[in-house]
N, C-alpha and C positions, 0 to 999 in steps of 0.2 A: 378433775382433782380438784379441791377447792385448794385457794391461796393460802399462798406460808404469811401472806403478810399480807392489812388491811394500808391504807396510809396517807387517810384523811388531812388535806391543804386548801385551808382557806387563798379562795382570793389575792389577786394584789392592789395598791390603793384604788381605787375609783378617784374619778372627772368630777370635782360635787362644791371646784369656790366656793357656794352659798351654801353649805353647812346641813342639808337637804338631808330628814325625815325618808333614803330612799327604800327603802325595806327590797317589794317586789315590782316597783314602778318601773314600768318598759325607757328604756333606751340613756344606763346608766352603762358608763363604758370605762375601763381603767382608762387610768390614768400615762403621762412617756413615764413617770418614774415608777406604775402598779404592771403596765409590760416590761418592765427591766425584773421587778421585780416574779414576776412569772415563771421568766426566762431564769434567770438562779434556781428561783429551787426547782426546777429541772436536769436544769444540769446538773442542779446538786446528786442529782441520784443519778448520774449515765454510767452503762457499766452495771447496772444492775436491774432483771431480770422480770420486768416489769410488763407482765402482759395481759392488762386488763386496763380502762379507761371512761369513769364518768363519770358528769358535771353536770347538776344545776343547771338548767335551760335559761337562770338568768343570765343576762348580757355579758356580765364584770365576770362570770363563772367559764362561764362559754372561750369568750377572751382571756385568763385565765388557764385553762386547758390546752389551751394550742401550742404549747411551747411543750408542753407534751409527748401531742400527736405524733410534731415534727419528730422527736429527738430517738420519741421512742415506735415508731411508727405504721403506728392504731390508731383508731377511730373512736370516736369523742360518745362517746353512748352517751341521749342526755337520763338523766336519771328524777322524775319528777316529786319523788321522796325527800336531794335532799337540798331539794329551795327553801331557801333565810323564808324562817317567819313572816306572816298578816301579822301586822301593826299599824291599832286603828292611829296613832300618830302619823304616820306617811306622808310627806307632803309639804312638811312642816317642819320643826324644832320641836324639838319640847318644851326648856324652857320658855320660850314663843309658848306654843301650848294648852302648859297647864294654868294659865293666869287667867284663861277663858274658866267662865263653871262650867263651859260646858265638857270641859275635859273631865273635873271631876271626880267621875263617875267614874271615868274607865282605871283610876285609881287606885283602885277602895280596897281592890286587890291581888298586894305584890308576889307573894306562893303564891297562882296557879299560872302567872298574871295575870288581870283584867284587862288588859291591853292589851295583848294578841290573845298566838296562840297556846295553848297552856304549854305548860312544860311536859307533862308525859308524854301529847298528844307530840310534838319530837321528838320526844327521844323513842316513843315507838314507827316511830318511821324511820330514826332514821339505821335506829340495831333493824328492821325489816329488812331497807337497803342493803342495808350493810351483810345482813344471815346470806342476804341473794347474789349478792358479787360473792363471798366469801363457796359458795357455792357453785355459781358457775366457773370458778377461776380457770388453766388451765394453767395449776401453780402457779407460784412463782408470786410478785405480788403488784396487787392493787392500786391504781389508784381514785379518786372519789371528790370535790375537786367541789365545796362543798363556804358553807359561809362559819364565821364567829359561833351566834350563839347552837345554831344547830352541832359543833365541835365540840362546842363545852358542853350540853346536855346526853355526846355519850363520851370526853372520857369523865365527867359527873358519874355519867351510869355507873361507864364498870368500876368505877373504883368505891363505888356502892354509897353516893356523897353524897348531901341530900339535894335537888335537880334546882329549886329559891336560893340565890345568889344573889353577889351586887355582882352588878354589869365593869363597876372599875375592877375587882378587883381577877376579872379574870384574866386563864395567859391560852392567847388565844392568839400574836401580831400579822397579820397582813404576810398571805407567802409561808405562814408556817407551814410544821409538817410531825400533827402526831399519828402515833406506825402504834398504831391495838395487832394480839395474835391471836389467833383461836387456843384456849385454857380451856378442854375439857365440851364441856358444854355452850362456853361462853368468852368472851373475849375481851380481854387483858388491856392494858397499856402496857408496853413496854417502851418509846421511846418518844421528845420534842427537842422536832430540831427548830432553829429562827436562818432559813442559807440566806434570805434578804433583808438578813442584821443590819447589814455595813449598806448597806448602799439604802438604807430609811435612816442608818441617825445621821448618813453623808451629806443625808435632803437637808434633814432635822438643824442642822450645824449652819447648813446656807445660809437655810432662808426658804428652799423653798417648798417648805407641809407647815 
């Protein structure tokens, strides 16, 4: 029986005091706040019929999936197709990197984008993973813990919006939940929640972030 809902969950805050663009670099784990945010996301759906749990292979996604596994008694299925896109700027910050002439060619086409995996590629692999998870589900709701850009690609795709966009205008905060429902032969977005919003706002107010 296919799933009733697919819920795309972004990971919690990452411990990254140096402000590095970590991308797919291994070893970047959740901060203390990030663990609390991931737990808040899972707790927000306690009582719902969650029947399957998937996560990107990156550590921050696996750690963000752990509270869901505990809350719903589910194993974490690692799904390679919902991983963060690769990025030429990994290991540095864009602000520092763009000062070097070597980086300029990487910025030649922001519509693709030229500095990393094409938007169309991210869209295709995410939608394929979502389709498979929907088909394999035993009804209920499926949780897929992923990353900001891949989730935004799905959200824009199901709304028939152009994939190229201004990253500063993305609507996909840490530990947010973007919910999809099947409508005929396609998925549509039916809900968006930010269950960790108050935690993040409190941390910002206190100067912890």
